[in-house]
C-alpha positions in Angstrom: 95.8 129.5 101.4 98.6 131.1 99.0 96.5 133.2 96.3 99.3 132.1 93.8 99.9 128.3 94.3 99.2 125.7 96.4 99.6 121.9 96.7 96.3 119.7 97.2 97.2 116.1 99.3 94.7 113.7 99.1 94.0 112.3 102.5 92.1 109.1 100.6 95.6 108.4 98.3 98.0 108.4 101.2 95.8 106.1 103.4 95.2 103.8 100.1 99.0 103.5 100.0 99.8 102.6 103.6 97.2 100.1 103.4 98.1 98.7 100.2 101.6 98.3 101.7 100.4 97.1 105.1 98.4 94.2 103.0 101.3 93.1 101.5 103.6 92.8 104.6 101.0 91.7 107.3 100.3 92.7 110.7 103.7 91.6 112.6 105.9 93.8 110.3 106.7 97.0 111.5 105.8 99.7 108.9 107.9 102.6 108.9 107.1 105.0 106.2 110.0 107.6 105.3 108.8 111.1 105.7 112.2 113.0 105.1 112.4 115.8 103.1 109.1 117.1 104.0 107.4 114.0 103.6 108.9 113.6 99.8 107.2 117.2 99.5 103.8 116.3 100.6 104.0 118.1 104.0 105.8 116.5 106.9 103.5 116.8 109.9 100.0 116.5 108.0 101.2 113.7 106.2 102.7 111.7 109.1 99.6 112.1 110.9 97.7 110.5 108.2 100.2 107.7 108.0 99.8 106.9 111.4 96.4 106.9 111.6 96.1 104.3 108.4 98.3 101.7 110.3 101.8 103.1 110.2 104.0 102.0 113.2 107.0 104.0 113.0 108.3 107.2 111.0 111.9 107.2 109.6 113.3 111.0 109.0 116.7 112.1 108.3 117.7 114.8 110.8 116.9 115.8 114.3 115.1 118.9 113.2 112.5 116.7 111.4 112.1 114.8 114.5 111.8 117.9 116.6 109.0 119.2 114.1 107.3 115.6 114.3 107.3 115.7 118.7 106.4 119.5 118.8 103.2 118.5 116.7 102.8 115.7 119.5 103.5 112.8 117.3 104.7 110.1 120.0 105.1 107.0 117.5 108.9 105.7 117.3 111.0 108.0 115.3 114.0 106.8 113.5 116.8 108.9 112.2 118.2 107.7 108.7 120.9 110.3 108.5 124.0 111.6 110.4 123.1 113.4 113.6 126.1 116.0 114.5 127.8 114.9 117.7 126.5 118.2 119.8 123.0 117.3 118.6 122.8 113.7 120.1 121.7 114.9 123.3 118.5 116.4 121.7 117.8 113.2 119.6 117.9 111.0 122.7 115.8 113.5 124.8 113.3 113.2 121.8 113.5 109.3 122.2 114.6 108.9 118.7 116.6 105.8 117.3 119.6 106.6 115.7 121.6 104.9 113.0 125.2 104.2 114.2 128.1 103.5 111.8 131.2 105.0 114.0 132.7 105.4 117.3 132.3 109.2 117.8 128.7 108.8 117.7 128.6 105.8 119.9 130.3 107.3 122.6 128.4 110.7 122.4 125.1 108.4 122.3 126.4 106.7 125.5 127.0 110.1 127.1 123.7 111.5 126.3 122.1 108.3 127.6 123.8 108.5 131.0 122.3 112.0 131.3 118.5 110.7 130.9 119.1 107.3 132.8 117.6 105.4 129.9 119.1 103.0 127.6 119.8 104.5 124.1 118.4 102.5 121.3 120.3 102.2 118.3 120.5 100.6 114.9 123.8 99.7 113.4 123.6 100.1 109.6 126.2 97.5 107.9 127.5 98.3 104.6 126.6 95.6 102.1 127.7 97.5 98.5 125.9 100.9 98.1 128.9 102.2 99.9 127.5 105.2 101.8 126.9 105.2 105.4 127.6 101.9 107.0 130.1 99.8 108.9 132.5 97.6 106.9 131.4 93.9 107.4 135.0 93.1 108.4 134.9 95.8 111.2 131.4 94.7 112.4 132.3 92.1 115.2 134.8 94.4 116.6 132.0 97.3 116.4 129.5 95.2 118.2 132.3 94.2 121.0 132.9 97.8 121.7 129.0 98.4 122.2 128.5 95.7 124.6 131.0 97.6 126.8 128.6 99.9 127.4 125.7 99.1 129.6 123.1 102.0 128.6 123.2 101.2 125.0 120.8 98.6 123.6 121.4 97.3 119.9 117.5 97.2 118.8 118.2 96.9 114.9 120.4 96.2 112.1 119.8 97.8 108.8 121.5 98.5 105.2 120.6 99.9 102.0 119.9 98.6 98.5 122.1 99.9 95.7 120.4 99.5 92.8 116.9 97.2 93.3 115.0 99.8 91.9 117.2 100.4 89.0 117.1 97.4 87.3 115.0 94.1 86.6 118.3 92.2 87.1 118.1 91.7 90.9 121.6 89.9 91.2 123.4 92.6 93.0 120.5 93.2 95.3 120.5 89.5 95.8 124.5 89.7 96.7 123.5 92.4 99.3 120.8 90.6 101.0 123.4 87.9 101.4 126.0 90.3 103.0 123.4 91.3 105.1 122.2 88.0 106.2 125.5 87.0 107.0 126.0 90.1 109.1 123.2 89.2 111.2 124.5 85.9 111.9 127.7 87.1 112.6 126.3 89.5 115.3 124.1 86.6 116.7 127.1 84.7 117.1 128.7 87.5 119.0 126.1 86.8 121.5 123.5 89.8 120.9 120.2 89.0 119.8 118.7 92.1 117.4 115.3 92.1 117.3 114.7 94.2 114.5 116.6 93.3 110.9 115.5 95.9 108.2 116.7 96.4 104.7 113.4 97.0 102.5 112.9 100.1 100.7 109.5 100.5 98.2 111.2 98.4 95.5 112.1 95.5 98.1 109.0 95.9 100.1 106.7 95.6 96.9 108.8 92.7 95.0 110.9 90.7 97.4 108.9 89.0 100.5 112.2 88.0 101.7 113.9 91.4 102.4 111.0 92.5 104.7 112.4 90.8 107.8 110.8 92.7 110.8 110.5 96.1 109.3 110.2 97.7 106.0 111.1 101.4 105.6 109.0 102.2 102.2 109.4 106.0 101.0 108.3 106.7 97.6 105.5 104.1 97.2 103.9 105.8 100.5 102.7 108.8 98.2 101.6 106.7 95.4 104.4 106.5 93.1 106.3 103.8 91.9 110.3 103.8 92.5 110.9 103.5 88.9 109.5 101.8 85.4 112.1 98.9 86.1 110.0 98.3 89.6 106.8 98.5 88.0 107.7 96.3 85.2 109.1 93.7 87.4 105.8 93.9 89.5 103.4 93.5 86.5 105.6 90.5 85.1 106.4 88.6 88.6 103.9 89.6 91.2 100.5 90.8 90.0 98.9 90.7 93.4 96.3 93.4 92.8 98.7 95.8 94.5 97.8 99.3 93.3 99.0 103.0 94.5 97.5 106.3 94.4 99.4 109.5 93.7 98.7 111.7 96.4 100.1 115.5 95.1 98.4 117.7 93.1 100.2 121.3 92.6 98.2 124.1 91.3 98.3 127.9 90.4 96.4 130.5 89.0 96.5 132.6 86.3 97.7 136.2 86.6 97.5 137.6 83.3 96.4 136.9 79.6 98.2 138.6 76.5 98.3 137.9 72.7 101.7 138.0 71.5 102.1 138.7 67.7 103.5 136.2 65.2 107.3 136.5 65.3 107.7 137.9 69.0 109.9 135.9 71.5 108.6 134.7 74.8 110.8 134.8 77.9 114.3 135.5 78.8 117.2 134.6 75.8 114.4 134.9 73.4 114.9 131.0 72.8 111.2 130.7 71.7 109.4 132.7 69.0 105.8 132.6 67.9 105.0 131.2 64.8 101.5 133.1 64.8 99.4 135.3 67.1 99.6 133.5 70.2 97.4 133.7 73.4 99.7 133.6 76.6 98.6 132.8 80.1 101.3 134.1 82.7 101.5 131.8 85.3 102.8 133.0 88.7 105.4 129.9 89.5 108.9 129.0 88.6 112.3 127.4 89.6 112.1 129.1 92.8 108.8 127.3 93.8 110.3 124.0 92.6 109.0 124.5 89.0 112.5 123.2 87.3 114.3 125.5 85.1 115.5 122.8 83.0 112.1 121.9 81.8 111.7 121.4 77.7 108.7 120.5 76.0 106.4 120.7 79.2 103.0 121.4 79.7 100.3 122.7 82.3 96.4 121.7 82.1 94.1 124.6 81.7 90.2 124.1 81.7 91.4 120.4 81.3 93.2 120.7 78.1 97.0 120.6 77.4 98.4 124.2 77.4 102.5 124.1 76.1 104.8 126.2 78.4 106.8 128.2 76.1 110.2 129.9 76.9 112.4 129.5 79.7 111.1 128.9 83.0 111.7 132.0 85.2 112.4 132.3 88.8 108.7 133.1 89.6 106.9 132.9 86.4 106.0 130.6 83.6 104.2 131.1 80.2 101.8 128.8 78.6 100.2 128.6 74.9 96.4 129.0 75.4 95.8 129.9 71.8 93.8 126.6 71.2 91.7 126.9 74.8 88.7 128.6 74.8 87.2 130.6 77.1 90.2 131.0 79.4 89.8 133.6 82.1 92.0 135.5 84.6 92.6 133.5 87.7 91.5 130.0 86.1 92.8 127.5 88.0 96.1 125.7 86.5 97.0 122.1 87.0 101.2 121.9 87.2 101.4 118.6 88.3 98.1 116.0 88.9 94.9 115.0 87.6 92.3 117.4 85.8 89.6 115.0 84.9 90.8 112.6 82.2 94.1 114.3 81.7 96.8 113.9 83.8 100.7 115.2 84.4 102.5 112.8 86.3 105.8 113.3 88.4 106.9 110.7 86.0 106.1 113.0 83.1 107.6 116.0 85.0 110.8 114.2 85.8 111.1 113.1 81.7 111.0 117.0 80.9 113.7 117.8 83.1 115.7 114.6 82.7 115.5 113.7 86.2 113.7 111.3 88.5 110.0 111.6 90.4 111.7 111.5 94.0 113.5 114.9 93.0 110.4 116.5 91.4 108.0 116.2 94.3 110.9 117.0 97.1 112.0 120.0 95.4 108.6 121.8 95.6 109.5 124.7 97.7 108.2 124.1 101.4 106.8 127.5 101.7 103.8 126.6 99.3 100.9 125.6 101.2 99.9 121.9 101.6 96.2 121.5 101.7 94.6 118.1 102.8 91.5 117.2 100.4 89.8 114.2 100.2 
C-alpha cells in the first residue's frame, strides 16, 4: 500500500450494485457492466472479477489494451470493445475473442482477414447512429452495410447497438424516445434484409434503471455499477416515476495521510499565487496529494474529512499537495488518516460533492484518479 494515498473499494457495495441491476433486468437479459477507464477509477482487474462473481455476464471495455489486461488476468467472460480498434490491432482483438463494434468498411475488411487467420467466425456488433452523432452507421446506409457483410462467410452479426445522447441529462425523455424509435426501425430493417440479430442493446445506466423497454437482450450500465447515479435528473425521475426499492451503494473511498502540521500566522498566504490569506492564526495539515493524483486543481471551496470532521482546503491545489485548515479540529496528529472522498462515520464527501467543487460530473471525478494509486478491496 502507498504510504501517501490509496483507494479503498468496497466489495459489498460493488456486489450490491450488480445484484440490484440484475433484479430489475431479470435473469434472461445479458448484464454487461462497463469497466473502461480503469473501471471508472475503481481498478480494472479486481472490479471486473467482483462483477463477474456477483452475476455479471459480459464486460465492456473501450480498447484492446484493456481487453488484453483482462485476458492476462485469466478472465474468460465475453468482452465487448466499445471503442475504436486500430486496424493493426484487429488481429489481436480477434485472437482475444473480443466482440467488436463495427461502423466502417475498413474495420470490417480487417476483421474478415483476422478471422480467416484464426479459422473461427468473428462476432461483431453493428452500431447504428440514432442521434448522438459519435460512432455509428447512418440509418440511410445501414441496409447497404448489412448487405456487404453478407458477402463475408466468416463474420457473424451478433448484435445491434446504439447510444442515447441525453437520457441522463433531463427529465424530458422525448429525444430518447425518438432515438429508441429509430433503433427499433433499424432492427426491423436488418431483419427485412434477412438477418436475425440475436442481441439488441442500447441501455446505459439511466435507461436500464428508468425504462424497461430499452433493455432488449442486453444492458450496458456503467456509473450505476459503482454506486453512483448518472445524474440528479435520473435520480429525480426514478424517485417520482419508479420507486421500486432500487438502491445504489458508492464503492470508492479515497484516503491519504497527513504529512505535516503547522500553524500559520494571521495575514499570511497559503499556497501558490497567495490566493488565500489567513484571517487568524491557522493550524494547517499538509496532505501529500494533488492534481497529479487526480485531485482537481480547479476545486474551489472543497474540504476533506479529518477525525470525522470537515477540514476546508485552503489555497490552490498543488501538483502533489493540498493544505487543509484543522484549526477547529482537536487532537489531529501526524499521519492521521484523511478522507478525500467517501464516508467517515456520519460524514461523507460524495463524488457528486467533489464534482460540484470543480464544476464537472461524477464520472470524471473517479475516472481521473491516477491509476498508480493502489486500489485495495475491503468488505
